[in-house]
N, C-alpha and C positions, 0 to 999 in steps of 0.2 A: 683535251679535245677541242677542236677549233671548227667554226663555222663560217660558211660563205652564204649570207642570206641573200635571197633574190625574190622576185615577185610571185612566182608559182612553184618554185622548187628551191630547195636548199642543199648544199654540199657540206658533207662533214668529213673531217680526218681524226683519227684516234692515234696518239703516239703514246708510247711507254715513257717512264721517268727518264730514260735513256736518250729519248729523241727518236726512237725507231718507230716508223709508221706501222701500226698493227691493224688498222682497217680504214677503209675508205668508203663512203656510200653517199647516195643522194636520196632525199625524201621530199615528197610533195608538200605543198603548203595546204594540207588537208587533215582532217581528223586521222585518216588512215596513215598519213605521213608522220603525224605526230605519234601514233602507236608504234610505228617503225622505229622512230627516234627513242622512244622509251625502251623498246626491246633491244635496240643496239647499245644504249646506255648500260643496261642490265648485264650485257654481255662483258662489258669493260667497266666494272666498278671502280677501278682506281686508275684512271687515266692521268696523264700529266695535263695541266690546265695551261691553255694559251691564253695570254692577256692580249686584248685588242690595243694596238699602239695608238688608236685614235681615241681612247678613253680619256686621255689628258688634255682633250680639247685641241689636239693637233689638226683635226679636220677643220675646225673654225679658224685656225690660223692660216691654213692654206687657202681658204675660200677669199 
């Protein structure tokens, strides 16, 4: 599962362990949006996990 975080809404994509997209959805940055995210995560209990390439500090190096 991967996320694109924004100010008022967020986009998510769910891929299976083989890299096939099995779901895509947008949820608001609200309590209702959080509930939608939880519902969708329950529908896909074993998604492949996407790692953020910027986690290693690459964003700081690019600045």
